[in-house]
C-alpha positions, 0 to 999 in steps of 0.5 A, a space after each residue: 486492488 489487492 484481492 483481499 477480504 475487506 476484513 483483512 488487518 493491515 497488520 497481517 501478513 496477508 495484507 502486508 505481502 501483497 501491499 509491499 509488492 505493489 509499493 515495490 512496483 511503483 517506488 521511484 527508485 524501481 519504477 522510472 514512470 514520471 509519476 512514480 513519486 506521486 503514485 507512492 505518495 498516494 499509496 502511502 496516504 492510502 495505507 495511513 487511511 486503511 490503518 486508521 479505519 482498522 484503528 491501528 494508527 
């Protein structure tokens, strides 16, 4: 989704910058889509899983 190599650490700027852009696009305070809150919760859950996969959590 972010177009990053699979070995990119979730703690690197190469990961954080595009991730933040996606978060800002779908955050309910910025996006008026009726499912924006659901989308940001799913994205946050995905971030938690990515951190676990990289043993950062």
